[in-house]
KESELUM-571636 format. One record per residue (C-alpha): residue number from 0; residue in one letter; y, x, z. Coordinates in steps of 0.05 Angstrom, whole numbers, plus 5000, padded with zeros to 4 digits. Layout:
N
pos:NUM code:A Y:Y X:X Z:Z
...
END
This chain:
497
pos:0 code:X Y:2040 X:4255 Z:8956
pos:1 code:X Y:2094 X:4259 Z:8902
pos:2 code:X Y:2079 X:4300 Z:8840
pos:3 code:X Y:2114 X:4367 Z:8836
pos:4 code:X Y:2092 X:4403 Z:8773
pos:5 code:X Y:2070 X:4388 Z:8701
pos:6 code:X Y:1998 X:4398 Z:8722
pos:7 code:X Y:2005 X:4333 Z:8761
pos:8 code:X Y:2015 X:4292 Z:8697
pos:9 code:X Y:1964 X:4237 Z:8691
pos:10 code:X Y:1973 X:4232 Z:8616
pos:11 code:X Y:1974 X:4303 Z:8589
pos:12 code:X Y:1993 X:4286 Z:8518
pos:13 code:X Y:2062 X:4263 Z:8540
pos:14 code:X Y:2080 X:4336 Z:8546
pos:15 code:X Y:2090 X:4360 Z:8475
pos:16 code:X Y:2115 X:4429 Z:8454
pos:17 code:X Y:2127 X:4419 Z:8379
pos:18 code:X Y:2176 X:4381 Z:8336
pos:19 code:X Y:2156 X:4314 Z:8306
pos:20 code:X Y:2166 X:4303 Z:8231
pos:21 code:X Y:2133 X:4250 Z:8188
pos:22 code:X Y:2083 X:4233 Z:8243
pos:23 code:X Y:2061 X:4305 Z:8251
pos:24 code:X Y:2073 X:4355 Z:8308
pos:25 code:X Y:2102 X:4416 Z:8275
pos:26 code:X Y:2131 X:4485 Z:8289
pos:27 code:X Y:2197 X:4508 Z:8262
pos:28 code:X Y:2194 X:4535 Z:8190
pos:29 code:X Y:2219 X:4601 Z:8218
pos:30 code:X Y:2167 X:4600 Z:8274
pos:31 code:X Y:2223 X:4615 Z:8323
pos:32 code:X Y:2221 X:4584 Z:8393
pos:33 code:X Y:2261 X:4576 Z:8456
pos:34 code:X Y:2243 X:4564 Z:8529
pos:35 code:X Y:2257 X:4503 Z:8571
pos:36 code:X Y:2273 X:4519 Z:8643
pos:37 code:X Y:2269 X:4481 Z:8708
pos:38 code:X Y:2342 X:4484 Z:8732
pos:39 code:X Y:2320 X:4481 Z:8805
pos:40 code:X Y:2276 X:4544 Z:8801
pos:41 code:X Y:2293 X:4575 Z:8733
pos:42 code:X Y:2218 X:4576 Z:8719
pos:43 code:X Y:2196 X:4567 Z:8647
pos:44 code:X Y:2163 X:4499 Z:8638
pos:45 code:X Y:2154 X:4498 Z:8562
pos:46 code:X Y:2166 X:4535 Z:8497
pos:47 code:X Y:2194 X:4492 Z:8440
pos:48 code:X Y:2207 X:4504 Z:8366
pos:49 code:X Y:2277 X:4530 Z:8349
pos:50 code:X Y:2287 X:4487 Z:8287
pos:51 code:X Y:2343 X:4496 Z:8237
pos:52 code:X Y:2376 X:4462 Z:8178
pos:53 code:X Y:2314 X:4466 Z:8135
pos:54 code:X Y:2272 X:4430 Z:8188
pos:55 code:X Y:2326 X:4377 Z:8196
pos:56 code:X Y:2327 X:4366 Z:8121
pos:57 code:X Y:2252 X:4354 Z:8122
pos:58 code:X Y:2260 X:4303 Z:8178
pos:59 code:X Y:2314 X:4267 Z:8138
pos:60 code:X Y:2270 X:4266 Z:8076
pos:61 code:X Y:2214 X:4235 Z:8117
pos:62 code:X Y:2260 X:4183 Z:8147
pos:63 code:X Y:2290 X:4167 Z:8079
pos:64 code:X Y:2221 X:4156 Z:8048
pos:65 code:X Y:2199 X:4112 Z:8107
pos:66 code:X Y:2263 X:4070 Z:8101
pos:67 code:X Y:2240 X:4044 Z:8033
pos:68 code:X Y:2186 X:4002 Z:8067
pos:69 code:X Y:2212 X:3996 Z:8139
pos:70 code:X Y:2275 X:3960 Z:8116
pos:71 code:X Y:2230 X:3904 Z:8090
pos:72 code:X Y:2198 X:3890 Z:8158
pos:73 code:X Y:2221 X:3828 Z:8194
pos:74 code:X Y:2261 X:3827 Z:8257
pos:75 code:X Y:2202 X:3798 Z:8294
pos:76 code:X Y:2156 X:3854 Z:8272
pos:77 code:X Y:2205 X:3906 Z:8296
pos:78 code:X Y:2216 X:3867 Z:8361
pos:79 code:X Y:2141 X:3870 Z:8376
pos:80 code:X Y:2140 X:3946 Z:8367
pos:81 code:X Y:2201 X:3953 Z:8412
pos:82 code:X Y:2169 X:3910 Z:8466
pos:83 code:X Y:2105 X:3951 Z:8463
pos:84 code:X Y:2146 X:4015 Z:8469
pos:85 code:X Y:2180 X:3984 Z:8529
pos:86 code:X Y:2114 X:3967 Z:8562
pos:87 code:X Y:2086 X:4037 Z:8550
pos:88 code:X Y:2146 X:4067 Z:8585
pos:89 code:X Y:2135 X:4023 Z:8645
pos:90 code:X Y:2061 X:4039 Z:8646
pos:91 code:X Y:2074 X:4114 Z:8647
pos:92 code:X Y:2138 X:4115 Z:8688
pos:93 code:X Y:2112 X:4166 Z:8739
pos:94 code:X Y:2095 X:4217 Z:8685
pos:95 code:X Y:2160 X:4206 Z:8648
pos:96 code:X Y:2200 X:4213 Z:8711
pos:97 code:X Y:2165 X:4278 Z:8729
pos:98 code:X Y:2179 X:4309 Z:8661
pos:99 code:X Y:2251 X:4288 Z:8666
pos:100 code:X Y:2261 X:4315 Z:8736
pos:101 code:X Y:2231 X:4383 Z:8718
pos:102 code:X Y:2274 X:4394 Z:8656
pos:103 code:X Y:2338 X:4361 Z:8679
pos:104 code:X Y:2338 X:4370 Z:8755
pos:105 code:X Y:2354 X:4299 Z:8777
pos:106 code:X Y:2312 X:4271 Z:8834
pos:107 code:X Y:2248 X:4234 Z:8821
pos:108 code:X Y:2280 X:4170 Z:8846
pos:109 code:X Y:2338 X:4177 Z:8797
pos:110 code:X Y:2289 X:4197 Z:8741
pos:111 code:X Y:2249 X:4133 Z:8752
pos:112 code:X Y:2315 X:4095 Z:8752
pos:113 code:X Y:2332 X:4126 Z:8684
pos:114 code:X Y:2264 X:4105 Z:8655
pos:115 code:X Y:2278 X:4034 Z:8678
pos:116 code:X Y:2348 X:4038 Z:8648
pos:117 code:X Y:2320 X:4066 Z:8583
pos:118 code:X Y:2268 X:4011 Z:8576
pos:119 code:X Y:2321 X:3958 Z:8587
pos:120 code:X Y:2351 X:3977 Z:8519
pos:121 code:X Y:2284 X:3970 Z:8485
pos:122 code:X Y:2275 X:3901 Z:8514
pos:123 code:X Y:2346 X:3882 Z:8498
pos:124 code:X Y:2344 X:3905 Z:8425
pos:125 code:X Y:2276 X:3872 Z:8416
pos:126 code:X Y:2314 X:3807 Z:8426
pos:127 code:X Y:2373 X:3829 Z:8383
pos:128 code:X Y:2327 X:3847 Z:8325
pos:129 code:X Y:2320 X:3773 Z:8310
pos:130 code:X Y:2394 X:3756 Z:8319
pos:131 code:X Y:2426 X:3794 Z:8261
pos:132 code:X Y:2458 X:3729 Z:8236
pos:133 code:X Y:2498 X:3721 Z:8173
pos:134 code:X Y:2551 X:3668 Z:8158
pos:135 code:X Y:2566 X:3612 Z:8110
pos:136 code:X Y:2641 X:3618 Z:8094
pos:137 code:X Y:2682 X:3558 Z:8071
pos:138 code:X Y:2708 X:3575 Z:8002
pos:139 code:X Y:2777 X:3558 Z:7974
pos:140 code:X Y:2744 X:3549 Z:7906
pos:141 code:X Y:2705 X:3484 Z:7902
pos:142 code:X Y:2659 X:3514 Z:7849
pos:143 code:X Y:2634 X:3571 Z:7892
pos:144 code:X Y:2597 X:3582 Z:7956
pos:145 code:X Y:2603 X:3645 Z:7999
pos:146 code:X Y:2552 X:3671 Z:8048
pos:147 code:X Y:2540 X:3737 Z:8083
pos:148 code:X Y:2478 X:3772 Z:8109
pos:149 code:X Y:2465 X:3838 Z:8143
pos:150 code:X Y:2423 X:3897 Z:8121
pos:151 code:X Y:2403 X:3962 Z:8155
pos:152 code:X Y:2445 X:4022 Z:8136
pos:153 code:X Y:2389 X:4072 Z:8124
pos:154 code:X Y:2372 X:4137 Z:8159
pos:155 code:X Y:2406 X:4143 Z:8227
pos:156 code:X Y:2414 X:4210 Z:8263
pos:157 code:X Y:2413 X:4203 Z:8338
pos:158 code:X Y:2444 X:4263 Z:8374
pos:159 code:X Y:2434 X:4259 Z:8449
pos:160 code:X Y:2458 X:4297 Z:8511
pos:161 code:X Y:2420 X:4330 Z:8567
pos:162 code:X Y:2445 X:4287 Z:8625
pos:163 code:X Y:2406 X:4224 Z:8606
pos:164 code:X Y:2354 X:4247 Z:8556
pos:165 code:X Y:2312 X:4184 Z:8558
pos:166 code:X Y:2366 X:4132 Z:8567
pos:167 code:X Y:2409 X:4159 Z:8510
pos:168 code:X Y:2353 X:4161 Z:8459
pos:169 code:X Y:2329 X:4090 Z:8472
pos:170 code:X Y:2401 X:4064 Z:8472
pos:171 code:X Y:2412 X:4094 Z:8403
pos:172 code:X Y:2343 X:4092 Z:8370
pos:173 code:X Y:2327 X:4024 Z:8400
pos:174 code:X Y:2387 X:3993 Z:8365
pos:175 code:X Y:2374 X:4031 Z:8300
pos:176 code:X Y:2301 X:4013 Z:8295
pos:177 code:X Y:2316 X:3940 Z:8314
pos:178 code:X Y:2364 X:3937 Z:8256
pos:179 code:X Y:2312 X:3965 Z:8208
pos:180 code:X Y:2339 X:4036 Z:8203
pos:181 code:X Y:2294 X:4097 Z:8206
pos:182 code:X Y:2314 X:4154 Z:8252
pos:183 code:X Y:2320 X:4229 Z:8264
pos:184 code:X Y:2329 X:4248 Z:8337
pos:185 code:X Y:2363 X:4313 Z:8359
pos:186 code:X Y:2355 X:4320 Z:8434
pos:187 code:X Y:2394 X:4370 Z:8475
pos:188 code:X Y:2360 X:4438 Z:8477
pos:189 code:X Y:2361 X:4438 Z:8554
pos:190 code:X Y:2320 X:4373 Z:8557
pos:191 code:X Y:2276 X:4362 Z:8495
pos:192 code:X Y:2212 X:4345 Z:8532
pos:193 code:X Y:2232 X:4274 Z:8552
pos:194 code:X Y:2251 X:4258 Z:8480
pos:195 code:X Y:2185 X:4285 Z:8453
pos:196 code:X Y:2148 X:4242 Z:8504
pos:197 code:X Y:2186 X:4182 Z:8477
pos:198 code:X Y:2163 X:4199 Z:8407
pos:199 code:X Y:2090 X:4198 Z:8431
pos:200 code:X Y:2099 X:4128 Z:8460
pos:201 code:X Y:2139 X:4101 Z:8402
pos:202 code:X Y:2085 X:4123 Z:8354
pos:203 code:X Y:2033 X:4090 Z:8398
pos:204 code:X Y:2075 X:4027 Z:8398
pos:205 code:X Y:2064 X:4022 Z:8322
pos:206 code:X Y:2126 X:4049 Z:8290
pos:207 code:X Y:2106 X:4072 Z:8220
pos:208 code:X Y:2101 X:4143 Z:8195
pos:209 code:X Y:2170 X:4173 Z:8183
pos:210 code:X Y:2210 X:4122 Z:8221
pos:211 code:X Y:2217 X:4169 Z:8281
pos:212 code:X Y:2228 X:4244 Z:8273
pos:213 code:X Y:2248 X:4295 Z:8327
pos:214 code:X Y:2283 X:4361 Z:8312
pos:215 code:X Y:2287 X:4409 Z:8371
pos:216 code:X Y:2337 X:4465 Z:8376
pos:217 code:X Y:2378 X:4504 Z:8427
pos:218 code:X Y:2414 X:4561 Z:8392
pos:219 code:X Y:2417 X:4529 Z:8323
pos:220 code:X Y:2447 X:4464 Z:8346
pos:221 code:X Y:2511 X:4473 Z:8304
pos:222 code:X Y:2469 X:4486 Z:8241
pos:223 code:X Y:2425 X:4425 Z:8253
pos:224 code:X Y:2484 X:4381 Z:8270
pos:225 code:X Y:2520 X:4401 Z:8206
pos:226 code:X Y:2458 X:4386 Z:8164
pos:227 code:X Y:2450 X:4317 Z:8194
pos:228 code:X Y:2524 X:4301 Z:8183
pos:229 code:X Y:2530 X:4327 Z:8112
pos:230 code:X Y:2462 X:4305 Z:8085
pos:231 code:X Y:2477 X:4246 Z:8040
pos:232 code:X Y:2411 X:4213 Z:8056
pos:233 code:X Y:2436 X:4202 Z:8127
pos:234 code:X Y:2478 X:4139 Z:8129
pos:235 code:X Y:2495 X:4136 Z:8203
pos:236 code:X Y:2507 X:4187 Z:8259
pos:237 code:X Y:2509 X:4169 Z:8332
pos:238 code:X Y:2530 X:4224 Z:8380
pos:239 code:X Y:2540 X:4228 Z:8455
pos:240 code:X Y:2572 X:4292 Z:8480
pos:241 code:X Y:2638 X:4328 Z:8486
pos:242 code:X Y:2702 X:4309 Z:8451
pos:243 code:X Y:2706 X:4379 Z:8421
pos:244 code:X Y:2638 X:4373 Z:8387
pos:245 code:X Y:2650 X:4301 Z:8368
pos:246 code:X Y:2712 X:4322 Z:8328
pos:247 code:X Y:2672 X:4375 Z:8291
pos:248 code:X Y:2617 X:4325 Z:8273
pos:249 code:X Y:2669 X:4275 Z:8250
pos:250 code:X Y:2697 X:4328 Z:8203
pos:251 code:X Y:2627 X:4340 Z:8175
pos:252 code:X Y:2615 X:4266 Z:8165
pos:253 code:X Y:2682 X:4256 Z:8130
pos:254 code:X Y:2656 X:4287 Z:8066
pos:255 code:X Y:2608 X:4230 Z:8054
pos:256 code:X Y:2648 X:4178 Z:8093
pos:257 code:X Y:2589 X:4169 Z:8139
pos:258 code:X Y:2590 X:4114 Z:8191
pos:259 code:X Y:2593 X:4142 Z:8262
pos:260 code:X Y:2588 X:4121 Z:8335
pos:261 code:X Y:2619 X:4171 Z:8383
pos:262 code:X Y:2613 X:4168 Z:8458
pos:263 code:X Y:2652 X:4229 Z:8479
pos:264 code:X Y:2684 X:4260 Z:8540
pos:265 code:X Y:2712 X:4221 Z:8598
pos:266 code:X Y:2759 X:4235 Z:8656
pos:267 code:X Y:2747 X:4172 Z:8696
pos:268 code:X Y:2800 X:4151 Z:8747
pos:269 code:X Y:2774 X:4120 Z:8812
pos:270 code:X Y:2830 X:4081 Z:8845
pos:271 code:X Y:2824 X:4062 Z:8918
pos:272 code:X Y:2880 X:4016 Z:8943
pos:273 code:X Y:2903 X:4006 Z:9015
pos:274 code:X Y:2871 X:3936 Z:9017
pos:275 code:X Y:2802 X:3964 Z:8999
pos:276 code:X Y:2741 X:3957 Z:9044
pos:277 code:X Y:2727 X:4029 Z:9066
pos:278 code:X Y:2651 X:4020 Z:9065
pos:279 code:X Y:2653 X:3990 Z:8996
pos:280 code:X Y:2699 X:4046 Z:8971
pos:281 code:X Y:2655 X:4101 Z:8999
pos:282 code:X Y:2590 X:4072 Z:8972
pos:283 code:X Y:2620 X:4061 Z:8904
pos:284 code:X Y:2648 X:4131 Z:8903
pos:285 code:X Y:2580 X:4162 Z:8921
pos:286 code:X Y:2548 X:4127 Z:8862
pos:287 code:X Y:2605 X:4139 Z:8813
pos:288 code:X Y:2613 X:4212 Z:8833
pos:289 code:X Y:2546 X:4239 Z:8856
pos:290 code:X Y:2495 X:4203 Z:8812
pos:291 code:X Y:2458 X:4256 Z:8772
pos:292 code:X Y:2494 X:4309 Z:8813
pos:293 code:X Y:2560 X:4288 Z:8783
pos:294 code:X Y:2536 X:4297 Z:8712
pos:295 code:X Y:2550 X:4230 Z:8679
pos:296 code:X Y:2599 X:4213 Z:8623
pos:297 code:X Y:2634 X:4163 Z:8668
pos:298 code:X Y:2631 X:4202 Z:8733
pos:299 code:X Y:2692 X:4190 Z:8778
pos:300 code:X Y:2731 X:4253 Z:8761
pos:301 code:X Y:2801 X:4237 Z:8789
pos:302 code:X Y:2793 X:4200 Z:8855
pos:303 code:X Y:2861 X:4170 Z:8872
pos:304 code:X Y:2872 X:4139 Z:8940
pos:305 code:X Y:2933 X:4101 Z:8964
pos:306 code:X Y:2970 X:4138 Z:9019
pos:307 code:X Y:2958 X:4085 Z:9073
pos:308 code:X Y:2883 X:4095 Z:9070
pos:309 code:X Y:2879 X:4166 Z:9043
pos:310 code:X Y:2858 X:4204 Z:9106
pos:311 code:X Y:2812 X:4150 Z:9131
pos:312 code:X Y:2776 X:4148 Z:9064
pos:313 code:X Y:2771 X:4224 Z:9060
pos:314 code:X Y:2740 X:4228 Z:9130
pos:315 code:X Y:2691 X:4171 Z:9116
pos:316 code:X Y:2669 X:4202 Z:9050
pos:317 code:X Y:2660 X:4271 Z:9081
pos:318 code:X Y:2617 X:4242 Z:9136
pos:319 code:X Y:2571 X:4208 Z:9086
pos:320 code:X Y:2566 X:4267 Z:9039
pos:321 code:X Y:2550 X:4315 Z:9096
pos:322 code:X Y:2485 X:4277 Z:9108
pos:323 code:X Y:2460 X:4282 Z:9036
pos:324 code:X Y:2403 X:4330 Z:9024
pos:325 code:X Y:2410 X:4379 Z:8966
pos:326 code:X Y:2348 X:4410 Z:8934
pos:327 code:X Y:2294 X:4406 Z:8882
pos:328 code:X Y:2288 X:4337 Z:8851
pos:329 code:X Y:2214 X:4335 Z:8868
pos:330 code:X Y:2225 X:4349 Z:8942
pos:331 code:X Y:2222 X:4292 Z:8992
pos:332 code:X Y:2289 X:4262 Z:9014
pos:333 code:X Y:2332 X:4300 Z:8964
pos:334 code:X Y:2393 X:4261 Z:8939
pos:335 code:X Y:2430 X:4315 Z:8901
pos:336 code:X Y:2392 X:4360 Z:8853
pos:337 code:X Y:2415 X:4422 Z:8815
pos:338 code:X Y:2463 X:4423 Z:8757
pos:339 code:X Y:2426 X:4426 Z:8691
pos:340 code:X Y:2451 X:4494 Z:8666
pos:341 code:X Y:2489 X:4556 Z:8689
pos:342 code:X Y:2552 X:4538 Z:8651
pos:343 code:X Y:2560 X:4476 Z:8694
pos:344 code:X Y:2562 X:4518 Z:8758
pos:345 code:X Y:2613 X:4565 Z:8727
pos:346 code:X Y:2657 X:4508 Z:8705
pos:347 code:X Y:2654 X:4474 Z:8773
pos:348 code:X Y:2673 X:4538 Z:8809
pos:349 code:X Y:2731 X:4550 Z:8761
pos:350 code:X Y:2758 X:4481 Z:8782
pos:351 code:X Y:2753 X:4500 Z:8855
pos:352 code:X Y:2772 X:4573 Z:8856
pos:353 code:X Y:2783 X:4600 Z:8786
pos:354 code:X Y:2834 X:4650 Z:8760
pos:355 code:X Y:2886 X:4598 Z:8741
pos:356 code:X Y:2901 X:4523 Z:8749
pos:357 code:X Y:2846 X:4517 Z:8802
pos:358 code:X Y:2850 X:4472 Z:8863
pos:359 code:X Y:2858 X:4526 Z:8917
pos:360 code:X Y:2915 X:4562 Z:8882
pos:361 code:X Y:2954 X:4498 Z:8875
pos:362 code:X Y:2951 X:4474 Z:8947
pos:363 code:X Y:2883 X:4441 Z:8948
pos:364 code:X Y:2849 X:4437 Z:9016
pos:365 code:X Y:2773 X:4445 Z:9014
pos:366 code:X Y:2746 X:4402 Z:9071
pos:367 code:X Y:2673 X:4406 Z:9051
pos:368 code:X Y:2631 X:4456 Z:9011
pos:369 code:X Y:2668 X:4496 Z:8958
pos:370 code:X Y:2615 X:4547 Z:8938
pos:371 code:X Y:2548 X:4555 Z:8903
pos:372 code:X Y:2488 X:4542 Z:8948
pos:373 code:X Y:2463 X:4605 Z:8982
pos:374 code:X Y:2389 X:4622 Z:8985
pos:375 code:X Y:2371 X:4583 Z:8922
pos:376 code:X Y:2347 X:4608 Z:8855
pos:377 code:X Y:2370 X:4549 Z:8812
pos:378 code:X Y:2437 X:4520 Z:8790
pos:379 code:X Y:2459 X:4491 Z:8856
pos:380 code:X Y:2529 X:4480 Z:8882
pos:381 code:X Y:2550 X:4453 Z:8950
pos:382 code:X Y:2575 X:4381 Z:8949
pos:383 code:X Y:2650 X:4393 Z:8954
pos:384 code:X Y:2711 X:4352 Z:8975
pos:385 code:X Y:2782 X:4377 Z:8960
pos:386 code:X Y:2844 X:4342 Z:8988
pos:387 code:X Y:2916 X:4347 Z:8964
pos:388 code:X Y:2898 X:4348 Z:8890
pos:389 code:X Y:2956 X:4352 Z:8840
pos:390 code:X Y:2967 X:4345 Z:8765
pos:391 code:X Y:2970 X:4421 Z:8755
pos:392 code:X Y:2896 X:4429 Z:8772
pos:393 code:X Y:2841 X:4434 Z:8720
pos:394 code:X Y:2805 X:4373 Z:8746
pos:395 code:X Y:2865 X:4330 Z:8726
pos:396 code:X Y:2850 X:4342 Z:8652
pos:397 code:X Y:2778 X:4366 Z:8648
pos:398 code:X Y:2712 X:4335 Z:8669
pos:399 code:X Y:2684 X:4375 Z:8727
pos:400 code:X Y:2612 X:4350 Z:8715
pos:401 code:X Y:2589 X:4371 Z:8785
pos:402 code:X Y:2587 X:4343 Z:8856
pos:403 code:X Y:2660 X:4363 Z:8867
pos:404 code:X Y:2705 X:4308 Z:8894
pos:405 code:X Y:2780 X:4317 Z:8883
pos:406 code:X Y:2824 X:4269 Z:8923
pos:407 code:X Y:2893 X:4251 Z:8896
pos:408 code:X Y:2944 X:4211 Z:8935
pos:409 code:X Y:2989 X:4156 Z:8906
pos:410 code:X Y:3042 X:4109 Z:8933
pos:411 code:X Y:3046 X:4048 Z:8887
pos:412 code:X Y:3002 X:4010 Z:8839
pos:413 code:X Y:3048 X:4029 Z:8782
pos:414 code:X Y:3044 X:4102 Z:8799
pos:415 code:X Y:2968 X:4099 Z:8802
pos:416 code:X Y:2964 X:4067 Z:8733
pos:417 code:X Y:3012 X:4118 Z:8703
pos:418 code:X Y:2972 X:4176 Z:8731
pos:419 code:X Y:2906 X:4146 Z:8709
pos:420 code:X Y:2931 X:4136 Z:8638
pos:421 code:X Y:2962 X:4205 Z:8632
pos:422 code:X Y:2900 X:4230 Z:8597
pos:423 code:X Y:2876 X:4241 Z:8525
pos:424 code:X Y:2809 X:4207 Z:8537
pos:425 code:X Y:2791 X:4137 Z:8562
pos:426 code:X Y:2717 X:4123 Z:8573
pos:427 code:X Y:2711 X:4090 Z:8642
pos:428 code:X Y:2749 X:4075 Z:8705
pos:429 code:X Y:2739 X:4045 Z:8774
pos:430 code:X Y:2783 X:3999 Z:8817
pos:431 code:X Y:2769 X:3988 Z:8891
pos:432 code:X Y:2810 X:3931 Z:8920
pos:433 code:X Y:2800 X:3865 Z:8957
pos:434 code:X Y:2859 X:3834 Z:8919
pos:435 code:X Y:2832 X:3795 Z:8859
pos:436 code:X Y:2901 X:3791 Z:8826
pos:437 code:X Y:2910 X:3866 Z:8832
pos:438 code:X Y:2841 X:3879 Z:8803
pos:439 code:X Y:2859 X:3839 Z:8741
pos:440 code:X Y:2927 X:3873 Z:8733
pos:441 code:X Y:2899 X:3943 Z:8740
pos:442 code:X Y:2837 X:3932 Z:8697
pos:443 code:X Y:2880 X:3905 Z:8641
pos:444 code:X Y:2929 X:3964 Z:8647
pos:445 code:X Y:2878 X:4020 Z:8648
pos:446 code:X Y:2869 X:4054 Z:8580
pos:447 code:X Y:2794 X:4058 Z:8582
pos:448 code:X Y:2735 X:4022 Z:8551
pos:449 code:X Y:2701 X:4000 Z:8615
pos:450 code:X Y:2721 X:3988 Z:8688
pos:451 code:X Y:2679 X:3977 Z:8750
pos:452 code:X Y:2711 X:3935 Z:8805
pos:453 code:X Y:2685 X:3949 Z:8875
pos:454 code:X Y:2624 X:3983 Z:8847
pos:455 code:X Y:2606 X:4052 Z:8819
pos:456 code:X Y:2563 X:4033 Z:8759
pos:457 code:X Y:2588 X:4017 Z:8689
pos:458 code:X Y:2527 X:4011 Z:8643
pos:459 code:X Y:2476 X:3956 Z:8628
pos:460 code:X Y:2436 X:3941 Z:8566
pos:461 code:X Y:2472 X:3875 Z:8555
pos:462 code:X Y:2541 X:3908 Z:8560
pos:463 code:X Y:2577 X:3945 Z:8503
pos:464 code:X Y:2585 X:4017 Z:8526
pos:465 code:X Y:2642 X:4059 Z:8497
pos:466 code:X Y:2713 X:4084 Z:8504
pos:467 code:X Y:2781 X:4089 Z:8473
pos:468 code:X Y:2829 X:4146 Z:8454
pos:469 code:X Y:2791 X:4212 Z:8448
pos:470 code:X Y:2730 X:4184 Z:8483
pos:471 code:X Y:2707 X:4160 Z:8415
pos:472 code:X Y:2693 X:4095 Z:8378
pos:473 code:X Y:2636 X:4047 Z:8368
pos:474 code:X Y:2595 X:4013 Z:8421
pos:475 code:X Y:2524 X:4021 Z:8447
pos:476 code:X Y:2486 X:3964 Z:8480
pos:477 code:X Y:2507 X:3891 Z:8483
pos:478 code:X Y:2510 X:3846 Z:8422
pos:479 code:X Y:2554 X:3900 Z:8389
pos:480 code:X Y:2502 X:3956 Z:8393
pos:481 code:X Y:2457 X:3934 Z:8336
pos:482 code:X Y:2518 X:3919 Z:8291
pos:483 code:X Y:2533 X:3994 Z:8289
pos:484 code:X Y:2470 X:4002 Z:8245
pos:485 code:X Y:2481 X:3943 Z:8198
pos:486 code:X Y:2522 X:3932 Z:8135
pos:487 code:X Y:2550 X:3863 Z:8118
pos:488 code:X Y:2537 X:3840 Z:8046
pos:489 code:X Y:2571 X:3781 Z:8015
pos:490 code:X Y:2541 X:3734 Z:7963
pos:491 code:X Y:2583 X:3690 Z:7917
pos:492 code:X Y:2547 X:3632 Z:7883
pos:493 code:X Y:2574 X:3592 Z:7824
pos:494 code:X Y:2557 X:3518 Z:7836
pos:495 code:X Y:2597 X:3488 Z:7780
pos:496 code:X Y:2561 X:3438 Z:7736
END
């Protein structure tokens, strides 16, 4: 029988209800707290410290002190700790998945998938820890030699979202720790428990005192974020979240010219051409749109279908979505769970039937769903499909972040590319076609950082994840990921006799 509550945890100490600073579990200095809710039932599952700027400063101080010795460890030493952390995640995957499902809402199957995804970054960066190569540079001066080597930046602040609370922390902290940086983690207030469980396992894996610190907050997030960005002991900030917040953090970091990685909002186009295989298109769309109940940074937000296949695709997609079970993530057979917070339901409904710029008022035809789920206590919305979408609608320029499918129609390849690129952000995109030449043309023309061709997934540990335009800068994962936490130093040697 599948676990359904925190009482089913096999390893009870993975559920922590305090912050983690300098290897100690601590309350907020103010003693304030906030509650973590199960989005499927709205039941309280934990009470966590409401930490503020003073607590964040203590975490930074601990990380800064630890950096003095941690930076001297070898890549191989750090790799061994990362591999042990990886192994501990796999050993306790059931418990980690249960905690994640109860605080985030995603299904147990998806939660286990996220744990596997998260551990892949630990394994990947364990390898990268020993590959921070320098260079010997040919000098124009015969009497000098030039070489470069790489050194860790220092304290890295890792600010993570609620939609992938395990995967985002290992993607950031795994790279930082592999490079030799020490870290301060600031998880989303909606989903802090998964991050705290990772701190338990990382400590068990052997990471020294002060290298990992966790600051929890819900209502004081702006205060904590400002402290992490303006504190001069922090040398690197990595943030995943909205473009609006990313811009605020960038302003805070500008004062000390702090290095940043920003993975911000997306508005991913999903282009289905007339030559596409319908089954391939539908399956890719289900993954790209409905994974995590539509709450991913690269979710297919604008689904554009060429006119010759438009109605056929809409019918096939509706038939598949009709058969998907919606419910609590711990319930058997559930494919689509709740949204993580109430604001997400309100936003989704504003896109469907709001006061202005919504789909219905601008000619959209709802052919499936279109309302919150009746008879449920949590943050559920019916899986929805809307035909006849147009550029005037909110979904055209905002992420819906819900299981709401808006179908746009286009005539030509050129038109599709122009519509797709008429956007301030550019994180991901998808192209469904059986024409290899077209796939190359469209991928190269799309103004995004990543494109999936005939598939609905865009992320892997070995791939650099990130976007262009107002979707941010920097890359996570791949060979590029660890470089975000390293500084290049040059050495000039006089070899004259």
